[in-house]
C-alpha positions in Angstrom: -34.4 -31.2 62.4 -35.8 -33.9 63.2 -39.7 -33.5 63.0 -41.6 -37.0 63.1 -44.9 -34.9 62.0 -47.4 -38.0 62.1 -49.7 -37.4 58.8 -53.0 -38.6 58.7 -55.7 -37.2 55.9 -54.7 -34.5 53.3 -56.6 -32.7 50.0 -57.1 -29.5 48.3 -57.3 -28.7 44.6 -55.7 -25.9 42.5 -56.8 -25.4 39.0 -54.8 -23.0 36.2 -55.9 -19.5 34.8 -55.0 -18.3 31.4 -56.8 -14.9 31.5 -60.2 -14.6 33.5 -59.4 -15.2 37.0 -62.8 -17.5 37.8 -65.7 -17.6 40.1 -65.9 -19.2 43.3 -69.3 -18.2 43.9 -70.2 -21.2 42.6 -68.3 -23.8 44.0 -68.1 -22.3 47.4 -71.6 -23.2 48.0 -70.8 -26.6 48.6 -69.1 -25.9 51.5 -70.2 -27.1 55.0 -69.0 -25.0 56.7 -69.7 -21.4 57.1 -68.2 -19.1 55.0 -67.0 -15.2 56.8 -69.3 -12.4 55.7 -67.4 -10.5 53.6 -64.3 -13.0 53.5 -61.4 -12.5 51.0 -60.6 -15.5 48.0 -57.7 -16.0 50.1 -60.0 -17.5 52.7 -62.8 -18.8 49.9 -58.6 -20.8 48.2 -59.0 -22.4 51.4 -62.3 -23.8 53.0 -62.4 -24.8 48.9 -59.5 -26.7 49.3 -60.9 -28.9 53.0 -63.7 -29.8 51.5 -61.6 -31.8 48.7 -59.7 -33.0 52.3 -61.0 -35.6 53.7 -62.7 -35.3 57.8 -62.8 -31.7 57.5 -66.8 -31.5 58.1 -65.6 -31.3 62.2 -62.8 -30.7 65.0 -61.9 -30.8 68.0 -62.4 -27.3 69.9 -59.0 -27.8 70.3 -56.5 -28.7 67.4 -54.0 -25.9 66.1 -53.8 -24.0 62.9 -50.8 -23.4 60.4 -51.8 -21.4 57.2 -48.3 -21.5 55.6 -48.8 -19.1 52.0 -45.8 -18.6 50.0 -47.4 -14.2 48.8 -50.8 -14.3 51.6 -53.4 -11.6 51.2 -51.6 -11.0 47.5 -55.0 -9.5 45.8 -56.2 -7.9 49.4 -52.9 -5.9 49.3 -52.8 -4.5 45.9 -56.6 -3.2 45.8 -55.7 -1.5 48.5 -52.4 0.0 47.3 -54.7 1.2 44.4 -57.1 3.0 46.5 -54.8 4.5 47.9 -51.8 5.6 45.4 -54.3 6.0 42.4 -57.9 8.0 43.7 -55.8 9.1 47.0 -58.5 7.1 49.7 -57.9 5.1 52.3 -59.9 1.1 52.2 -62.5 1.0 54.3 -62.1 -1.2 57.9 -62.6 -4.8 55.9 -61.2 -3.9 53.1 -57.7 -3.0 55.6 -58.0 -5.7 57.7 -58.1 -8.7 54.8 -54.4 -7.1 54.4 -53.2 -8.6 58.3 -51.8 -11.9 57.0 -53.4 -13.4 60.2 -57.1 -13.0 59.2 -56.8 -15.8 57.0 -55.7 -17.4 59.5 -58.7 -16.6 62.1 -61.8 -16.1 59.4 -60.8 -20.1 58.9 -61.1 -20.9 63.6 -64.2 -19.0 63.6 -66.1 -21.3 60.1 -64.4 -24.4 61.9 -65.0 -23.4 65.0 -61.5 -24.8 67.0 -59.5 -22.0 69.2 -55.8 -23.8 68.8 -53.6 -21.8 67.8 -53.6 -20.0 65.3 -50.5 -19.3 62.8 -49.5 -18.0 60.1 -46.2 -18.6 58.2 -44.7 -16.8 54.4 -41.9 -18.6 53.6 -41.3 -17.6 49.6 -41.0 -21.5 47.5 -40.1 -23.1 50.7 -43.2 -21.8 52.6 -44.5 -25.9 53.2 -41.5 -26.7 55.5 -42.0 -24.0 57.1 -45.0 -25.0 58.4 -43.5 -28.4 58.8 -41.4 -26.7 60.9 -43.8 -25.0 62.8 -46.3 -27.3 63.4 -43.2 -29.9 64.5 -42.8 -27.4 67.3 -46.1 -27.4 68.1 -47.0 -30.9 68.6 -44.1 -31.1 70.9 -45.6 -28.8 74.0 -48.9 -30.2 72.7 -51.0 -33.5 72.0 -53.8 -31.7 70.4 -54.3 -31.9 66.2 -53.1 -30.1 64.2 -54.9 -28.8 60.5 -51.7 -27.0 58.2 -52.4 -26.0 54.6 -51.0 -24.3 52.0 -52.8 -21.6 49.9 -51.8 -18.9 47.3 -53.7 -16.5 45.3 -53.8 -14.8 41.9 -55.2 -10.9 41.8 -57.8 -9.8 40.3 -55.7 -8.9 36.7 -53.6 -11.8 35.6 -52.3 -10.9 32.9 -51.0 -7.2 34.8 -49.7 -10.0 37.8 -48.1 -11.2 35.3 -46.5 -7.2 33.9 -46.0 -6.9 37.3 -43.1 -10.8 37.7 -41.5 -8.9 34.2 -44.0 -12.7 32.2 -44.8 -13.1 29.6 -48.0 -12.7 28.5 -49.0 -16.4 27.5 -47.2 -17.6 31.0 -50.1 -19.5 32.8 -51.0 -18.9 36.9 -52.2 -21.7 39.3 -53.8 -20.8 42.8 -54.8 -23.6 45.3 -55.5 -24.7 48.8 -53.8 -28.1 50.4 -54.3 -29.6 53.5 -52.7 -31.9 55.9 -54.3 -33.9 59.7 -51.4 -33.5 61.6 -50.9 -34.8 64.7 -49.2 -36.7 67.7 -46.9 -40.2 67.2 -48.8 -41.2 70.1 -52.2 -41.4 68.6 -54.5 -44.5 68.6 -55.6 -43.6 64.3 -52.6 -45.2 62.6 -50.6 -41.8 60.6 -50.1 -43.0 56.8 -47.0 -40.4 56.5 -44.2 -39.1 58.8 -42.7 -35.8 58.1 -39.1 -37.4 60.0 -36.5 -34.5 58.6 -37.1 -31.0 57.1 -34.3 -28.1 57.2 -31.5 -25.8 55.3 -28.7 -28.0 54.1 -25.7 -25.2 53.4 -23.9 -27.6 51.2 -25.3 -28.5 48.3 -22.7 -30.7 47.8 -22.9 -33.3 49.9 -27.1 -33.6 49.4 -26.1 -37.1 48.3 -24.6 -38.1 50.6 -26.9 -37.5 52.9 -30.0 -39.0 50.5 -27.7 -42.1 50.0 -27.5 -42.7 54.4 -31.9 -41.6 54.6 -32.5 -44.5 51.6 -34.0 -42.6 50.2 -36.7 -44.5 46.7 -37.7 -41.7 45.5 -36.2 -37.8 44.9 -38.4 -34.6 44.1 -36.8 -31.3 42.7 -39.2 -28.0 43.8 -39.5 -26.0 40.7 -36.5 -23.5 41.8 -34.8 -25.9 41.0 -35.9 -27.9 37.4 -33.3 -26.0 35.9 -30.1 -25.2 38.6 -27.0 -27.5 38.2 -28.8 -29.5 41.5 -30.6 -31.3 39.2 -28.0 -32.8 36.4 -26.4 -34.1 39.7 -26.7 -38.1 40.2 -29.2 -38.1 43.5 -30.0 -42.1 44.6 -34.0 -43.0 44.5 -36.3 -42.8 41.9 -36.9 -39.0 40.4 -40.3 -37.9 40.2 -41.0 -35.8 37.0 -44.0 -32.8 37.7 -46.2 -31.1 36.2 -46.6 -27.5 37.0 -50.4 -25.9 36.8 -48.1 -22.6 35.9 -46.4 -20.0 38.6 -47.5 -21.2 42.2 -45.4 -20.7 45.5 -46.9 -23.1 47.4 -47.5 -26.0 44.7 -45.1 -28.5 46.7 -48.2 -29.2 48.1 -49.9 -30.7 45.9 -46.4 -32.4 44.8 -46.1 -34.2 47.7 -49.8 -35.3 48.3 -49.4 -36.7 44.5 -46.3 -39.4 45.8 -48.2 -40.1 48.9 -51.5 -41.6 46.5 -49.6 -43.8 44.5 -46.3 -44.7 47.2 -45.9 -47.6 49.0 -45.4 -48.7 53.3 -41.8 -48.0 52.7 -41.1 -45.8 50.7 -39.0 -42.5 52.1 -38.9 -39.3 49.3 -36.4 -36.0 49.4 -38.1 -33.0 48.5 -35.4 -30.3 47.8 -36.3 -26.7 47.2 -35.2 -23.8 47.8 -35.9 -20.2 48.4 -35.5 -16.9 45.0 -32.3 -15.6 45.2 -30.4 -18.4 47.6 -28.0 -20.5 46.9 -29.4 -22.5 50.3 -30.7 -26.0 49.9 -34.5 -27.1 52.3 -34.2 -30.8 52.0 -37.8 -32.4 53.5 -37.8 -36.5 54.3 -41.4 -37.7 54.3 -42.5 -42.0 55.1 -44.5 -43.4 53.8 -46.3 -46.2 56.4 
């Protein structure tokens, strides 16, 4: 799927959690936007990520919001499920509302003062890619700015979450939020990068030829592909070596931003990713301007 989606700014933050979940109250004091009442951790992580993103103090009223998350409102869902099944009581209205996955996007729109479309999407490790496709679809019909974010959180009990996922007790977990200011290529401000393509490739045997045709300078394998057969294939371009912070489904947004930090104009990245249990690749091509 050819996108031609322009990127004008980016930023975000993440951290690794070993045992105890860090409190966010202190860093939230530096956030310029008004924190929604009774906001959950997912919303707070989004606002912290935006704080580290340039040009995120004010937005045009018509800005669209696309929020991509691997697990979405995981903490609220776990807490409410435990209350129902362990205590036999129903969650309070706010607790229930926070389990609705688009509630975070709604809270962000209110906090940021934007009135465009608010769309949430989740596609496991390929949630960023799904968000890019939605943003490109919006841009084809509306020249308004688009704010694209990724976010994932760790539940209150990290050790219990490791057991839930059948992970060793020392497995690092990570959470964070990364953002991209997207818009129409016709905007006056020059873009810093262009998302040229994002789509599935059903036959991974052809991926090398596809990347050669697109003349990529670098390629990057998503976390699920590091130990796969694809990692043994000689792909065109320099392979980027990434350091994972831990189990974190939308970590490829961080990898992409790190490449943008160091890439030179004219260089092109091929980002290869897939979802759990699927053999179908998702390929994203990014050109640094």
